[in-house]
C-alpha positions in Angstrom: 0.2 0.2 0.1 1.4 3.8 -0.9 0.9 6.3 1.4 0.9 9.7 0.1 3.5 12.2 1.4 1.6 14.9 2.8 0.8 16.5 6.6 -1.0 13.3 7.3 -0.4 9.9 9.0 -2.3 6.9 8.1 -2.7 3.9 10.5 -3.2 1.0 8.9 -6.6 -1.1 11.6 -7.0 -4.6 10.6 -10.2 -5.4 8.6 -12.3 -8.7 8.3 -11.8 -9.5 4.8 -14.5 -9.9 1.9 -15.1 -12.9 -0.9 -11.6 -14.1 0.1 -9.6 -11.1 -0.6 -7.5 -8.8 2.3 -8.5 -5.9 2.8 -7.5 -2.6 5.2 -8.9 0.0 7.1 -7.7 3.3 7.7 -7.4 5.9 9.6 -6.1 9.5 10.1 -3.5 8.7 13.3 -1.0 11.4 14.9 0.7 14.8 13.1 3.0 14.0 11.2 5.6 15.7 9.0 5.9 15.0 5.1 8.9 13.8 5.2 8.1 11.0 7.8 10.9 8.1 6.9 8.0 5.2 7.3 5.9 7.0 4.7 8.4 7.7 2.3 9.2 3.8 2.5 5.7 3.0 2.3 5.7 4.9 -1.1 7.6 2.5 -3.4 4.3 0.8 -4.7 1.0 0.5 -4.7 -1.1 -2.1 -3.0 -4.3 -4.1 -4.6 -6.1 -6.5 -3.7 -6.1 -8.6 -6.8 -8.9 -6.5 -8.3 -8.4 -2.9 -8.2 -5.8 -0.7 -6.6 -6.4 0.9 -3.0 -6.4 4.6 -2.9 -2.9 6.4 -1.9 -5.3 7.5 1.0 -8.7 7.0 2.8 -11.0 8.5 0.9 -14.1 8.1 3.6 -11.8 10.7 5.4 -10.7 12.5 2.5 -15.2 12.9 2.3 -15.8 13.7 6.1 -12.6 17.0 5.6 -15.2 18.8 3.6 -16.9 20.1 6.7 -13.5 21.2 8.3 -13.5 24.5 7.8 -15.7 26.8 6.7 -13.0 28.3 4.3 -12.3 24.6 2.8 -16.2 24.6 2.2 -16.1 27.9 0.4 -13.3 27.7 -1.7 -14.8 24.2 -3.4 -18.3 25.5 -3.1 -16.7 29.2 -5.4 -14.8 26.7 -8.0 -18.2 24.3 -8.7 -20.5 27.0 -8.9 -18.1 28.9 -11.5 -17.9 26.0 -13.3 -21.6 25.8 -13.3 -22.8 29.6 -14.3 -20.9 28.5 -17.3 -21.4 25.0 -18.0 -23.7 24.3 -21.6 -25.7 21.0 -20.6 -25.9 19.0 -23.5 -28.1 15.7 -24.0 -25.8 13.1 -23.4 -24.7 14.8 -19.8 -27.3 16.7 -16.8 -26.5 19.5 -15.3 -27.1 18.0 -12.3 -24.4 14.9 -12.7 -21.9 17.8 -13.6 -22.2 19.5 -10.5 -21.6 16.2 -8.6 -18.8 15.5 -11.1 -17.1 18.6 -10.8 -17.8 18.5 -6.9 -15.9 15.5 -6.7 -12.9 16.5 -8.4 -12.3 19.6 -6.4 -12.5 18.1 -3.3 -11.6 14.8 -3.6 -9.1 14.9 -6.4 -10.7 11.9 -8.5 -13.9 12.2 -10.4 -15.5 9.5 -12.8 -18.7 9.0 -15.3 -19.6 6.1 -16.8 -20.7 5.6 -20.3 -24.3 4.5 -20.5 -24.8 3.0 -23.9 -27.5 3.1 -26.5 -29.0 -0.2 -28.5 -26.5 0.6 -31.6 -23.7 0.4 -28.4 -22.6 4.2 -29.1 -23.2 6.8 -25.8 -26.7 7.5 -24.6 -25.5 9.9 -22.3 -22.8 10.0 -19.2 -23.8 9.0 -15.8 -22.3 10.3 -12.5 -20.3 7.5 -10.3 -19.5 8.9 -7.1 -15.2 9.1 -6.4 -15.7 7.8 -3.2 -16.5 3.9 -4.2 -14.9 4.2 -7.3 -11.8 1.6 -7.9 -9.2 1.7 -10.7 -8.8 -2.4 -11.4 -5.3 -3.9 -12.5 -6.3 -4.4 -16.1 -6.6 -0.9 -18.3 -9.8 0.3 -18.4 -11.1 -1.6 -15.7 -13.2 0.3 -13.0 -15.1 -1.4 -9.4 -17.7 0.1 -7.6 -17.5 -0.9 -4.1 -19.6 -0.6 -1.1 -17.6 -1.1 2.0 -20.7 -0.5 4.3 -23.5 -3.1 2.3 -20.4 -5.2 0.6 -22.0 -4.9 -2.8 -19.3 -4.8 -5.7 -19.8 -4.0 -9.6 -17.4 -4.5 -12.3 -17.7 -2.1 -14.9 -17.8 -2.6 -18.3 -14.4 -2.2 -20.2 -13.9 1.1 -20.9 -16.9 2.7 -19.7 -15.6 4.9 -17.1 -14.1 8.1 -17.3 -11.5 9.2 -14.6 -10.4 12.4 -14.6 -8.0 12.9 -11.8 -5.6 15.7 -9.9 -2.0 14.2 -10.9 -0.1 12.8 -8.1 4.1 13.2 -8.2 4.3 9.4 -7.0 1.9 7.6 -8.5 -0.4 7.9 -11.7 -3.2 5.7 -10.8 -5.1 8.1 -8.6 -5.4 11.8 -8.0 -4.6 13.8 -5.1 -6.6 16.6 -3.9 -4.2 19.8 -4.3 -5.6 21.1 -1.5 -3.9 18.7 0.7 -1.1 20.5 1.6 -3.5 22.7 4.1 -5.3 19.7 5.6 -3.8 19.5 8.7 -4.3 23.5 8.9 -8.6 22.7 8.3 -8.0 20.3 10.8 -6.3 22.9 13.5 -9.0 25.2 12.5 -11.8 22.0 13.8 -9.9 21.3 16.7 -9.5 24.8 17.9 -13.3 25.5 17.5 -13.9 22.4 20.1 -11.9 23.3 22.1 -13.6 26.3 22.7 -17.0 24.7 22.8 -15.9 22.2 25.1 -14.1 25.0 27.4 -17.7 26.7 27.5 -20.1 23.6 28.0 -17.6 22.0 30.7 -18.2 25.5 32.5 -14.8 26.5 33.5 -15.5 29.8 31.9 -17.1 30.7 35.4 -16.8 33.9 37.1 -14.7 33.8 40.4 -15.3 32.9 44.2 -15.7 35.2 46.3 -13.6 34.5 49.2 -14.3 36.1 52.8 -12.1 35.6 55.8 -13.4 38.1 58.3 -15.7 37.8 61.3 -18.4 39.5 60.3 -21.5 41.2 62.1 -24.4 38.7 62.3 -25.6 36.3 59.5 -27.8 39.0 58.1 -24.3 40.4 56.5 -23.5 37.4 55.3 -26.8 36.9 53.5 -27.1 40.8 52.5 -23.5 39.7 50.4 -25.1 36.8 48.8 -28.1 38.2 47.6 -26.0 41.1 46.2 -23.8 38.7 44.3 -26.7 37.0 43.1 -28.4 40.2 41.9 -25.7 40.9 40.0 -26.5 38.5 37.0 -28.5 39.3 34.4 -29.9 42.7 34.1 -28.2 43.5 37.1 -24.6 42.6 35.7 -21.6 44.9 36.3 -22.7 46.6 39.5 -20.0 47.1 42.1 -20.3 45.5 45.8 -19.7 47.5 48.6 -18.5 45.2 51.7 -17.2 47.1 54.8 -15.6 45.1 57.7 -14.2 47.4 60.4 -10.9 46.4 61.6 -10.7 44.0 58.7 -7.4 42.7 57.7 -5.4 43.1 54.3 -6.7 39.8 52.4 -9.8 39.2 54.2 -12.1 39.6 51.4 -11.2 38.3 48.0 -12.0 37.5 44.4 -10.4 34.4 43.2 -10.9 33.7 39.4 -11.8 30.1 38.5 -10.1 30.4 35.2 -9.0 32.6 32.4 -12.0 33.3 29.7 -9.3 33.8 27.1 -7.9 30.6 27.9 -4.8 31.8 26.8 -5.1 29.2 23.7 -4.9 32.5 21.1 -8.2 31.2 19.6 -8.0 34.0 17.1 -4.9 34.1 15.9 -5.2 30.0 15.4 -8.4 30.7 13.3 -7.1 32.9 11.3 -3.5 31.3 10.1 -5.4 28.1 9.4 -7.9 29.8 7.4 -4.7 31.9 5.5 -3.1 28.3 4.8 -6.6 26.7 3.3 -7.1 30.2 1.0 -3.4 29.6 0.3 -3.4 26.1 -1.0 -6.6 27.0 -2.3 -6.1 30.3 -4.2 -9.5 31.5 -3.7 -9.2 35.6 -3.7 -10.8 36.3 0.0 -13.1 38.6 -0.7 -14.8 36.1 -3.2 -15.9 33.8 0.4 -17.0 36.9 2.0 -14.1 37.0 4.2 -13.9 40.7 5.6 -10.7 42.3 5.5 -9.2 43.8 8.7 -7.0 46.7 7.0 -8.6 49.9 6.0 -7.6 49.5 2.4 -9.7 46.2 1.9 -9.0 43.7 -0.7 -9.6 45.4 -4.0 -12.3 45.5 -6.3 -14.3 42.1 -6.2 -14.9 42.4 -10.1 -11.0 42.6 -10.4 -10.4 39.4 -8.4 -13.2 37.3 -9.5 -11.7 38.1 -13.2 -8.5 36.6 -12.5 -9.3 33.9 -10.5 -11.3 32.7 -13.4 -8.4 33.0 -15.8 -5.9 31.5 -13.6 -7.7 29.0 -11.9 -11.3 27.9 -13.2 -10.1 27.8 -16.8 -7.5 25.1 -16.4 -9.9 23.2 -14.7 -12.1 23.5 -17.7 -9.4 22.6 -19.8 -9.1 19.6 -17.7 -12.7 18.7 -18.0 -13.0 18.7 -21.5 -11.1 15.8 -22.2 -14.4 13.7 -21.6 -15.1 14.9 -25.2 -12.5 13.1 -26.2 -13.5 9.6 -24.6 -17.1 10.3 -25.4 -16.4 11.0 -29.3 -19.3 13.8 -28.4 -19.2 17.5 -27.3 -20.2 16.1 -23.8 -19.1 19.3 -21.8 -19.0 22.9 -23.0 -18.8 26.2 -21.1 -20.2 29.5 -22.8 -17.8 32.2 -22.9 -16.7 34.4 -19.6 -17.0 38.4 -20.2 -15.0 40.1 -18.0 -15.6 43.3 -16.3 -13.9 45.2 -18.9 -15.4 43.1 -21.9 -13.3 40.9 -22.3 -13.7 38.0 -23.5 -12.0 34.4 -22.5 -13.2 31.4 -24.1 -13.2 27.8 -22.4 -9.8 27.0 -23.8 -8.5 30.1 -22.2 -8.4 32.0 -25.2 -9.2 36.1 -24.3 -10.7 38.3 -26.8 -10.2 41.8 -26.6 -13.0 43.6 -25.3 -12.7 45.9 -28.7 -12.5 42.8 -31.0 -15.4 40.8 -29.1 -17.7 44.2 -29.3 -16.8 44.7 -33.1 -17.3 40.9 -33.7 -20.9 41.0 -32.0 -21.9 44.0 -34.0 -20.3 42.2 -37.1 
């Protein structure tokens, strides 16, 4: 089995075999360096069970990481939305199937379409196949559908599955999501949020202990102090309390904090740094996913950031997806021209038509 050399620790766990074939279960373990010697030593070959190759990463865990951070999910959703907005639906591929296909490619690093033939053997339509359950077989053009929870396995007809992948430097069977380098940052953000929630839920944010060691004149005075403290809640909060003990000592009355509400964990800094790592891995302008700038100058014009992002990020994804047309032999996928704010037109292959030429072409 191959472990990808990214900031992920994969721990092999024993799992029961099905249909006489050995299987393995994987889980995220402790945080380790990308240069961990054990991981590099296991990257020499891809493990298979005699029918299909096992992915280099636990796809179930990658799917769960989709919701590890709002910044990650928003960045993925932005790319998918921009692709869907430019799609020209065809009679072979529905908009719904394409959206699921695009989501798998952006987040999972792998996306699949199944060839559904007509009576003549030509393609009738292309159906979405979930990357979570697809496996590449040992033979060229062979793919399997696996569902570990139910134990069902299905082998597709040869060359009936189109596989689009984000390339990996260490193997060529499966793709690896390009945001994976920020996985540890995303999990750190999630852990910081969970820690803060648990900190409040377990009562560790309680106020203080009012310690009084001086002898009071009578029990009524102690009860009056207790009532004053209780009345300082809700609408009575932020009130001052006066205690007068003639002849009392210096430390006769003390306020002992139970804990610091800030918890000394630099929560805001952790969230900000992990957010920046995720956006850097996705290369998403912050203003496009609703992040409020901290500086007076802001992030610049949203329209200019959107145009630059479309040209540098969305167009390359479109060009990769157009490979499905060669596989299908028909115009399975097509995208509308993107019109920039200044009137420049960006075609689906990345060709730019200046604003003046584009205007003249429309008038002519």
